[in-house]
Structures are given as C-alpha cells and as structure tokens.
N, C-alpha and C positions, 0 to 999 in steps of 0.2 A: 285167618287164611287169606292169601292174596286173591283179589278179584281177577287178576290177570292170568292168562294161560301160562303153563310152565315154559312154553317155547318163547315167550316174550323176551326172556333174557338172552336169547340167541340172535335177536334182530340187531342189525346195524343202526337202525332208527325205527321208531314206532310207526310203521307204515304198512298198509296192506294195498297191493295193487289190485284194483277192482276187477271182477270177472265181466268182461265186456262182450256182449252178444256179437258173434261173427267177427270178432277182433282178437280175442285172447286164445292162444294155443300153447302147445308144449314149449316151443322155442322161447316165447315171451315169458312164460311162467318160470322156466329154468334160469334164464338170465337174471330175473328179479330175485329169485331164491338164492342164487349164488352170490348176489350182491348184498344179501342180508335183509331183503324185504319179502314179505309174504306174497308169493305169486299165486294167482287164482284163475280159474276159467269156468265158464258155464258148461254143465254136462251136455246141454243141447247144442253146443257148438259142433259136436259130432252128430251126424244124422242118425246113427244107430247105437244101440247099447254095445254092440261088438266093437264099433269104432271108439266109443268111450273107454272101453277096457284097454284098447291099444294105447290110448293116450295115458291112462293111469299107469300102465306097465312102463311106458317110456319115461315118464316123469319119475316114477318110483325107482327104476334102475339107475337113472342118472343121479338122483339125489343120494342114493345109497353109496355112490362113489365120492360124495362130498358131504361127509357127516356133519360138518360145521355150517352147512347152508341153512337158510331159513326154511320153515315148513311150507307146504302148499295147501291150497284149499279148492273146493269145488262148489259152484253155485247150483242149487237144486230147486227147480220150480215145484212146489208142493201142492199146487192147485189141482183139483180133480181133472182138469182138462189135460194134464200131462199124462199121456198114456204110458210113458216110460218110467213113471215115478218108482214103481215097485222094483222093476228090473235094475234101474240105475242105483237105487238105494242099496240093493243087494250087493252090487259091485263096490260101492263106497265102503260098505261094511267089510267086505272081503279084502279090500286094499287098505283098510284102516286109515282112511283119509283124515289128516289131523284136524282140518277146519272145514266145516260144512256151512255154507251161507245159504239160508233158505229165503225164498221169495214167494209172494202171492199166497200168503197164509202161513200161520204158525201151527204146526200139527204135533201134539204131544207124543204120539207114537213114533214119529220121525226123530224127535229129540231123544227119546228113550233109546231108540235103536243106535244112534250115534254115541250116546253116552255108554252104551253097552260094551263098546270096544275101547273106550277112553278118549273118543274124539270130542270136539267142542262144536257147538252150534251158535252162529251169530245170525240174527235176522234183520233184514233191512226194513226201515220204517220211514214214513214221511210225516207222521203225526202222532199225537199222544194216544189216541184210541188204539191204533195198531201196535204201538209200543206196549201198552198195558196187556193186550191179548198175547203178545209174544212172551212177555214176562210170566204170565199165567201158564203158558205152555211149557215153561221151564228152560228157555234158552239161556245160554251162558253169556251172550253179549248182544248188543243192539248196534245197528249201523244207522246213524241219523243222517238221512238223505235230505239235506237242506236245500234252500233256494240256490240255484246256480249249478247244481250237480248235473252231470250228463245222464242220459237214459231216463227212466221213469223217476222223476224228481219231484220233491215237494216244493212249496212256495214259501215256507217259513224261514225266517232269518236263522242262521246257525246259532247266534247268541241266544235267541229265545228257545229254539228247539233243544239245545243241549241243556239249558237251565231247567226247562220243564221236565225233561227226562230224568235229570239228576235229582229232582225233587222226590222221586219215588223209586229210582233204580240205582243200585250201587255196584252193579256188575260191570263187565268190560264194555266200553263204549267207543265206537269209531265214528268219526265225523267225515262226511262227504260233501263236497261243494266247492269247486274252483280252487282246489289246492294244487299248486304247481311249484312251490318253493319250500326249501327246508325251514325257513323261518316261519312259514305258515303252519308247518307241522308242529313246531314249538308253540305257536299261538293256539292251535287246537288243544294242546295239553293244558295250556294256561286257562282255557275256557272250561275245562272239566272232562275233556275226552282223553282216552288212553291211546288211541291210534288215529292216524290220518288214513283216509280211504281215497285212493287216487286212481282215477280212470283215464279221463280224456287226454291227459298229458302223455300217455303211452300209445295213443292211437297211431301216431306217426312214427313210432319206434320201428326200426328196421325189421325186427322180428315179429311184428304184429301181422295178423291176417288181413288187415285192411288193404284194399287195392291202391294203386298209385293215385287214382283220381281222388279217392277219399282223403289220402294223406295230403295231397296238394291243396284240397279245399280246407283242411285243417290249418295248414300253413298260412293261407290267405285270410283266414277268418279272425275276427275280433269279437269281444263280448257282445257288441251290438248286432252281430250276425247270428245270434242264437235266438230261437223262437220257442216259447213254451206253449204247447198245444195238445189237446186231446183228440184232434181230428185224424191222427195217424192210426192209433191203436185203441182209442176209446178211453185211454188213461193219460193223464197229463205227463208229458215228457219234453225234454229239451232237444231240439234238432237244429242242424245247420240250415240257415235260411236258403242258401243256394241249392241245396239238395231238395228242399220242399218245392222250390220254384220250378225245378226241372222234372218233377215227378207228378204222376196222377195219384191223388190221395185215394186210398181204399175206402170203402164204405164201412166206417168203424162204429156205426150206430149200434149200441149194445155191446161193443167190444169185439175183438177178433179172436179166432181160435189161434193156437200156438203156430200152426202151419201158415195161416194167413199173415200172422204177425211176422214170421220169419221172412216171408216173401216181401213184405213192406219194408223191412229194415235193410234189405239188400241194396236198395237204391235211395232210401231216405235215411240219412245218416245222423246219428245222435252225437252230441258233444255238450260240454258244460261251459260256463262262463269263463273258464280259465284258458280258452283257446288261444288267446293272444300270446301266451308263453311258448306256443309251438311255432318255431321259426325255421325248422329244417327236419329232414328225416335223419334220425340219429340212432346209434345202437342203444338198446335198452340199458345196457350197463353204463353208458355215458349219462343217461338220464338219472339213473339211480345214484351214481357217484356225485352228480351235481346236487341232488337232494340231500345226500348224506353230508356233503361238505357245508351246505347252507345251514343244515340243522345244527351241526357241531359248532359252526361259527358263532351261533347265538346261545348255545347251551353249555359249552365247555369253558370254564373260567380261564381267563388269560393270565 
C-alpha cells in the first residue's frame, strides 16, 4: 500500500501551502487548490467556531464546483490551552476535511476522529522526540519543520532532520524550510520527503490576509533579516527583524496563552529564510504557476 494519500495523484506538484497564522484565508486556499497545490489555513484564523464554519462552507462549496482541484487542509491546535478544540474538531468531522494538520501535541483521539471519516492527519515536528510521539499517536504523515522555516521552527538542518525521521518512519513526509522554487521541491523529494511545505513565499500573495505593511517588509527582507528567538512566545520561532525592532516584546516567560500569542503576532511578523525570493505582491496563482514550471523543468525528461 502506498504511503501517500489518495489525493496526492491529483496535485500539480507535490506541495502543501502551509497554514499561516493571521495570513491564510479562503481566498488564498482556493487559489492554491485550483492551481493543484494543497491549500490550508489555521482554524484559529477565525475568531469563533461559527466563523470557522463559514470558511469551511465557503471553501467546500467552491471546490465542489472544481472537482479536479487539489484538496484543502486545516491546522488544528490540539494543546489543552485551545478552548475551541472540541467544537472545531466537531466541525472538521462534519465537513470531512481531507487533511488535518495538528500542532502542539499529538493526540490519538483526534487522529482516530479524523480517520473515522477517512481524513488524514499530518503533524508538524521540529525534532525526533516529537516525531516519535506523533508516530505513536497514529498520524499518517509528519511535517519536518527544519532550520530556516517560518513560524515556530526548528534549528536542525533539513538534511539531518529528514534522514533521522526516515530512519524509523516510512509514512508521508513533508519538508518545511526556505522552499521558494520548483527545483527545491524536487530537491526535497531527492532527500526523502514526499511533499514540500511552503509558507512564507505566499505571505505577500495578493490573496493573503497580511496587511500592506507586512507585505512590504517581506519584499524588503533578505535571509539576514530573519531572527530566531523564543522571546516572543516562549517557543523558538523565526521573525522579521524589522518587526521585532518596532514592537514591544510580550513577557513570554513560561509561554503565552493562545490569546496572548495572537496579539503578539499581529505586529511581530514571522517569516523564514526564503524571504529573498519575495520581490513583489503577486497573485497566488502566479506564485503557484512559477513553482509548477520550475518543478517540471527539472523533473520532466526533455
């Protein structure tokens, strides 16, 4: 039996557009799915479960009109601090979301609930200990969040992280970390991953929820402008240096609650080392098409 989801064969390229906090919404998800990449968003990008349902309905109705589109996914925070976990999971089940990306804990009951309707669960990890726990919880796939990724990111080289995960896990594996070109997606496959996991490259997409100032900062930034710190949320993450310089850091000692973290991320903006590839605000479809063309240029025999 293939380790890949059945929907993998519907993708234009093996790529998942990552769920970015306060950035990913229905417009960005739909454009990516229509281009043949998996589009995703965090459930908590909507302030309430009712709002979350509205987004699920919008995306579901639009994709029903485009049956050849790629599937979509939802990021679910499964830590006990998420007061909406039970309510949001209930809606994920009701809407039969194809891909659920879990963060901050691997919970067997959540995995079983998603498997109950035929969905798949991928879990993001920054190291081997978390990967082993996720595998024990029964997840279908892992997302290796390597050095250089945006958001809460690890500090391990992608070469080492993928190799160590592959030493004990033969399920679906996505690689995250500064991927902005089609040839890098092919390189991720050569390293042992099944999918590229791409986030920061879409922050400046026309359809993203990021504001004009955040998109402009992305365009101006280069890899040297990214700072990895735990001083914002209590957990190591990569941020744009300019947004750190202009903000008052919260007291993250001992970690922040989800509400406190949401407030922090409104003005302190995250991005990965691949920011140098963002040179203009562009339609998401144009970004997708460029990735597709770049991937095919190095993988399709001439």
